[in-house]
Phi, psi and omega in degrees: 000134183289150182303322185297338183272358177289341179289324184244135182271171179284192187295336179263007181082027181254131171261093189064240183269349186266140171117217184090184182223087174263095198227158177293158184291336185291330177268351176315311178293331178294311179295322179293323176300310172316299184308314181288330183277325182293323179282328185271344179248320195283356181244013179266158182303321181301315182290315181295324181301308191286323175301312184286327176301310175299319180302313180291308198265340180250313184277328178101018182278147019275149177276150182296149168250098193272129175283107184276091194289316184285326171292319183301309182292319176300314191262001170074017178218190182255120178243124170251145172255127171265113200275069178283350171286350172278353174300150163310129186084352171087024182191166175299332191310325181306324179306318177284323181285332171295309175298306182298330177289325174299316179298312176307316184288328172300328183275350181077027176284142176244339178249122181249129178237154191204156169252159174203144182253290181283346173100347173300320177287322178300308172306312175302321181293312186298321182291320188277332173296320175293326185288331179260355176072040187244147173292144189222127178231122182240132183259135181214134181308138177306325177295315184288333181289333169298308193272345175235046188297332171302322180288332179296312178299315177302319178298318173300312170310324182278353177104358183279149171264125186253111185257122180291138161276116178256006184255169174059217180282355178067032184231202197298319180307311184286326170296332179287315173308312178293323173302317178291324172300319172308310181303315170308311178290332182224076186290351177279347176287160183247119181269114183265080184297145183256001176215187185271053183234186180087181182286150170307134021257008189302313184306313181297312193290318177296316186300315178307303181300322182277347186296346173305336182295305184286329175298322177289322180297319175303307182302310181295318179293330175306323180279349182243337187230155178267004184221153167299158173304143176281313178223150172232126186244123173220151175286159177223115164253280168280321170120021180293318181285331175290318180300317178302309188284336178268343193311307187277000187243351185298334188274350185251092190293352174290335178273121179277122184254123190242112183262118187258121180253160177277110171273002174069233181267008178130151186297333183261005191283335198078358178238081184213166176222024182280073189307314191288341182265312188268349187264172178211165187294147179179180180259125176219124171055043170098354182225152176272124185200198171267128176214157178275124186209163177273182187289350179257010176081010178272136187293127171275154182286132184275164167206133164215152175294334179273115189292333182282350178245011183270063182228144185279005189224178165222159174300145184307323180298323180287315179303321186290311180288338168290317182295329174283347184087357184287329170247154182242135178263138178230118175280135177234129182279170185302312192291324180289334178282320174304312186288323177294325176295312187289325174304320178294318174307312187285325186279322194236349184069038179226124172264103186283162167290150184304324180302310178295335177294329173300313182301311179305319180293340173298338177302324180286351180265350186252158172250142180229159168247154191305340184267353177294156177244114185248135172244125173245121173283107182279077195294338173194167182271161189265012184303317191287347185257013187289330182293317182295324180285327179294324172292320185287320184250040187287335171275007181294000000 
């Protein structure tokens, strides 16, 4: 398969062997309605006009492509940050929720449900529901509600009902389970998924809405550099910010695409979320992809200090491009991510989200030459992680 074909799945939602829609029969009509509405509406000029207007005037796009001078000096190359942390609500997640809320409203939906890990997707969903006057229910793992409490309060201020997921590891996987159960019981609601995971058409749809990131990178680089990037680095939990940053570069094999995963306390520790290394093919949350599972096919509990990367699978697009060798995976431990976050604070005066800190930590694992152009997708800001940072750096 040619690399240019990896952006779009086939008619059944497969990227090579990965993808599809493994769903209960009760959800089949809802998924078919979603697929048909997405295909008939989201590529029209009417949709694009409203979507791009909101991205510009509400979200604040385009986000800057910032030349990180101090990082560049340290690593001996040219390093740029794509500043998704400067989006309204503080992360890339709003790009997707704007697109999906326009689709939901077009479909006549009035109740929106969502899952969230770090809380950024939950905040972004609550934000667009408030904007459009729609009811919002967000499922969030009980553990994540504790470690991301500022985002819980933001969701509530925006009018969302936040429901805790109290089973399993009480993190993103379990919040997704609860959201899917809700959707099964109330199929007329709209499930606004936050990443390139779940049954087709979600992986394709979320990547499409996030592709604005790489579109801007291409346009911005043309103004300041005479060559495309050598490497693009982005963290991957489910993988929406990485899909967005990589989207328009899949066909250019001279651009190295680096997906950074959470190694937790170490690959051999039993407390990790490095799916591409520790995982194997299987079905999770409606798609066939790579996931961490035991010999009986039961999902094993992931671990990451970062709530947004604390997920036992990756999206099927990422699973496919990794299997082709088009993308490369780098695992980063909790302590490495914390050190990278502090380095970013001290070198550039930017407090990154813990998810983004994993991407920054990958710089230590790579070799560069002075003429390379490196893009790090700074997927979110660190306000939500201040409790974790305070505990980690209490002796500063």
